[in-house]
N, C-alpha and C positions, 0 to 999 in steps of 0.2 A: 504493499499500499504506499503510495507517495504521500509526502508530506502535506500536499494540498488536499488529497483526498481524506487524509486524517482529520485535518481542520474542518472540512466540510461534514464529516460524521459527527465530530464534537459539537458543531454548531446545530445539527440536527437534533442531537440528544438534549442540549440545553433547551432548544425551543420546545421540545416535547414536554420537558419537565415544567417549564413555564406555564405552558397551556394547561397541563394537569393541575398545576398549583392554583391557576386562576379559577378552574372549575370548582376545586375544593373551597376556595375562599368564598365564592359566591354562594355556594351551598350552605356554608356556615354562617355567612352574614344574613342570609334570608331566613335562617332558623334561629330564634331567640336563644335557645340553647338553655340548659339547666343541669345542675347537679343534684336536684331535689330527689329524695329516695322515692317519694311517692309517684312522681312523674316517670322515674326509671321503671317503677313497677307496673306502669301502665295508667297511672292516674291522670287527671285533668291537669295540664301544664299551667303555670302561672301566666297572667297576662302580661306579655311584653316585658318579661323580667331580666332581659339581657343586660350585660355589663355595658357601661356608657361607650359610645363610639365617637362622641364629639369631642372637640378641643375645648380647652378653658381650664380654669382653676377651681379647686374646691374652696368654697368660703362658707361661712356660717350665714343661714338665711333667717333662722329663728333659734332662740334658745330660752330656757328658764331654768333656774337653780333648783334642785330638789331641796325642800324645806324640812320636811318631817313625815310622820306617819299619819295617815288620813284617819281620824276618829271614826270608830265603829267598823274598822276593817281589820282588827287585830288577829282575828281567828281565820275567817273565810276569805278575806281579801275581797276581790270581786270575781270570784268563780262562777262560771257560767254566763257571764256577761261580756258583751262586746263594748269596749270603751273607745269612743270616737272623739279624739281631741281635735280642736279646731285651733290653728295656729296661723299667723300672719307672715307671709314672705317678704321679708325687706329687700330681697334681690331675687331675680328670676335665674333660671337654669334649665338645662336640657336633661339632666340627670339628678337624682336625689338620694340620699341615705339618712337613716335616722338613728338616735341613740336612745335605748331604753335603760331605765335605772331601777334598781332593786336595793338602793342604798339603806332603806329604813326597813326592808323585809327581814324577817327572822327565820324564814324558810326560803328554798329555791322557788322562783317564779318561773313557771311553765307557760310559754306563749306558744300555742300551736298554729296560729293563724294571724297575720299582720298585713296590713295593706295601707296605701297611700292613694290619695286622689285630690283633684282640685274641687273645691267646694262649688256648688252651682250658684251660690250667692252669698250675701252677708246674713248672718243668723239662721243658719239652716245646716242640717245634718245631710242634706242631699248633695250627691256628687255629680260632676260632669261625667257621664258614663265612659266615654272613650278615654278618659284619664286614669281609669281605676287600674291599679297595678297591685300584684301580690308581692309582698316583700320576703326575701329570704336571708338566712344568717349562715354564712359558710356554705351556701348551697342548698340549705334546708329550710322548709317552712317552719319547723319547729325549733325553738330555741329555749334553753334553760339557763335563766340568770341567777348566779348564786346570790345569796343574801350578802348585802354589803357591796355588790358588784354592779357593773354596766355592760352593756353590748352595744356594738356598732353593726347596723345591718349591711348587706351587700348593696351596691349601687343599683339602681334601676333606672331604665330610660323613661322619662316622663317629662313633659314641658311644664314647668312651674312659672307662671307669669309673675313679674314683680308686682307686689301689692295685692296679690290673690290671697284668699284664704284657703289653706290645705287641710285636709281631713287625713289624720293618722289613726288607724284604728288597730286595736289588738284584741285578742280573745285568749282567755286562759280558762281552761276547763276545771282546774283543781284548786283547792284552798291554798293560798299563798300569802297570808296577810303578815303585817299590815302593808298597805299600800303606800308606796313612795309618791308624794304629791306636792304641788305647788298650789296653795291657796290664793284667794283674793287675785285672781287671774285677770279680772276685768274683761273676761271673754267667756262666753257660754259654750260649754262642750256637752257631750251627749254620752249616754249609755243604753243599751238594749239587752234583753234576755236572749240568750242562745247565740250561736255563731253566726253573725250577720255581718262579718267583716268585710265582705265584698258587696253588700247591698248598697245599690246606688240611689234608691228612692228616699231613704232616710226616714221613712214614715214610721218604722218600729222604734226609732230612736226617741222615746218618750221621756226619758229620765235626763234631766238637765242639772248641771252644776257649774259653779265658777271656780272649778279646779281643773289644773292639768294633771293627769296621772300617768306615771311611768315615763313619759315622753319628756326628754331634756334637751333634745337638739334636732334640728333639721338643717342639714348641709346640702348645698347644690353645686353642681358643675356649671360655672358660669363664664362666659366670655364678656360679661358686662361688669365684672369686679375683679379687682387684684388683690383684696385682702379683706379683713374683718375688723371693724370697731367693736370693742366689748364695752357696754355701759355697766358698771359695777357699783352698786349702791343699795339702798335701802327702799323703803315704801315710796320715797319721792321719785326713785327710778323705776320702781315696779308699776307706778301708775295710779296708785290710790288716790280717789277723788276724780279720776277721769271718767268719761261717759263709757258705759258698758258696750263692748262690740264695736267700738269706734276707732280704736288703735290711735288714741290721743295721747299717749305716753310720750315724754319727751324723746326717747331714742327712736320711736316710730316717726316723729316729726322731724327729727334730724335726718333720718334716712330719706324722707321726702325732699328736705332742702338740698341734700347732696345730688339727688337724682335730677331735680329741676335745674341745679346748677350746671350738671353735666350736660343735660339736653340743650342748654343755653350756650353751650361752648365753652364754659369757664374751665380753667386750668385747676381743677381740684381733684383729689384723690378718688378713684373709683372703688369705693369701699362699701360693703354691707354694714349694717349695725344689728348687733343682738343685744339682748336685755338680760343681765344677771342681777337684777335687783331682788330683794328679799324684804318683805314689809318687817320692820322692827329690827333690822339687822344693825349690828354695832362693829366698830373696828376691832375691839378688844375682847369682848365678852360674848359668850353664847348666849342665845335667847331662852325664852321659856319654852318648855316642851316636857315629853315624858323623860323620866329619870334615865341617865345614861345606862344604867345596869340593865334596862329592858331594851335597849337598842345596841346590839352589837353585831358587827360584822362577822363574816364566817371565820376570820382570823381572830376574833376575840377582842378587837380593839373597840373601846367605846365610841360611840358616834352620837354627837350632840345634835339636837334639832336646832335649826336656825344658827348654824355654825358661824362663829366670829369671822369678820372679814380676813384677818390674818391667817385663820385656818382653811378657809375655803378657796383662798385666791388661786392656789395651784390648779385645783380642779375647775373652777368656775371661769377662769380668765385664760392661764396658761394652758389648760386642757382643751380650750376651744380651738377651731380650725382657722389656721392661717391668720393668727391675730397680729394686726400692725400697729394698733393704738388701743389704749384702755383710757376711759374716762372714770375717774374715781370721784364719786359723790356720797361720802360717807363720813359720820361722825356725829350727826346731831342726836341719835339715840344714845350713844355714849354719854352726852350731856343731860338727856332728859331721863334716861332709866338709872342712873347712877344714884344710890340711896343717899350718898353724900355728894359734896361738890366734885365734879370730876376735874382730874388733872389734865390741863391742856398739853403739858408736855408728854405725858404718856400717850395721849390721843395722836399727837404729831409724831411720836416715835413710831407708833403703829402704822400710820400712814407712809412714813419713810421705809419702813420694812417692806411695805408693798411695792413701793417705787423701785427698791433694790431688787426684788423678785423680777419685776417686768424688764428692768434694764439688763438683768443677766441673760434674758432671752431676746434681747434686741427689740423690746417694744416700747414705743413712745408713751408717755404718761401725761395726760391732761387732768389737772386737778380742779374740782368745783369749790367754790366758797359755800359755806353752809347758810342756808336761807333763814330769814327771821321766823320767830314763832311767838311774838307778842300777841296776848289774848288768849293763847292756848293755856290749858290748866296746868301745864308743867312749867310756865314761864316763871322766872324770878330774875331779880336784878343780877344776882350773883351768876346765874346761868348764862345770862346774856353777856356777861363779861368774858366768860369762857369762850363763848361763841366768837366775840370780837377779837380775843387773842389769837384763836385759831385762824380765823380769816385774815388777820395781819400778817401771819407767817405764810399763809397760802399765797397772798397777794405779793409778797416779797419776792417771788422767784426762786427762792432757795430750796424749795421742796420738790416742785413738780417742772416738767419741761415746758409746759404752757398752762395757763389759767383760763377757765371759763367763770365769769363772775355772776353766777346765779343769784346771789344775795342782791347785787346791785340792779339786776335784771327785774326782779319781781317786788322789791321793797316799795313801801309807801314814801314818797319823797318828803312828806310832811311828818311822817312818824316812821323812820327807818327800822324801827324794832318790829314792825308789822308788815305783812303783805299789803300791797295795794289792793283795795277791795275787790276789784274785778278779776284779780289773779287769785283770789282766795276761795277755796272749795266751800268754805264755811266753818272749818273746824281751826282756822288759824295756824295750820301746820302743813296741810296738803295743798297744792295748786289746783285751781280749775282747769278746765280744758284750755282756756285762754292763757292761764298761767304757764302750763306746759308747753304751749306754743311759744310763748315769750321765752322760756328757758332754751328751747331748741334754736331760737332766733338769736341767742346770745353768743353763740359760736362764731368765732372767726374761721371760716372753712379753710383758709390758708394755714392755720395752726395744725390741721391734720396732716400736713405734708411732713415729710422727713422721718427720721428714725430716732431711736434712743441715742444719747450721746455716748460716745465710746469711754468705756471705764479706764481710768488711768491707774 
């Protein structure tokens, strides 16, 4: 055989291999594929549950901190019920994945069926039928979440529009109490008896609650974002006082501001915004809840309800997806809930500890001044002096990389110890919808640029 004939034969062989590979690739791409055992055994395959094929980066679209154990679920949990959480997407994407938590469970949580879909509208359990997807975990529809642990689902192809409500539904057939939850969600979610995980009508979801159960995060694969902002705080970040189902918490409204600025062609970061606020949270002390001895992880470590900011920062900020910036609005409850006068230096030391943790991961930190609470039942002249001392240090620039002055934004110019009346929800501590809008408007969007300063 001549060299020329040898080359020709080699080219023919390579061409045949390429052609065969193309046929195989097309066949695989056309089949959503699954490693689910039920499907391999001849069961019904999940709805379009293939791994993501589009480009982009993973970012957080929604999140909520696990707060404690839901009262009344200590023994049975929510066995035999489909739990349909309703969450609001701060950024859209072409694929999605979720995190389920059993942090406050005392036994393994078995989930045999989970799904995700875009809601058909606001304030409804009905899904857009063509968006309903079955979720898997390591290729299986069933997942067991050990007590004190969490799990991340496989990615699923589904188009999540920015600003849409998303339905994440789980079904557990066996007792697994207590239920890990986030109360005072300012969002109505649903439950129904039986396995109705992929029901699109929503008609059987007659049980309503203002809780998020098990679900702690929704990530999306997005080509419209390059990172995540985490809002870390207490009830003022969680949105207490805002209108239910309206998504008027300040992190929601900051997300809208960013999106509007991007659409207008402004040079601002393309970030999503997720909310890790917990009502009553403090920088230094754990909140009220069940005794620690009753809440132990599988490893035997005590788990506090409403964990202090310094304890939960690693989980709720550093553990989120692709975090670029954290906004810390925390400290007012350290002042209000201290039976004696709070020590401002200790609170500031706690805030500085959070900054160090963030900087060690290259995350920029924006700090918020503490807002007024004049007229609230916990107000006193001495406590006001502590607030002013902390705010003076925050404004000095020595603590955070940048500052958002929530205090200046919402206070009454004629009585700075109080909210301006139209920014007050009525309890003299939590903002109204208009107050939350003013807080979101207080950000200089250019301050979101850049990274944490290099450690010397």
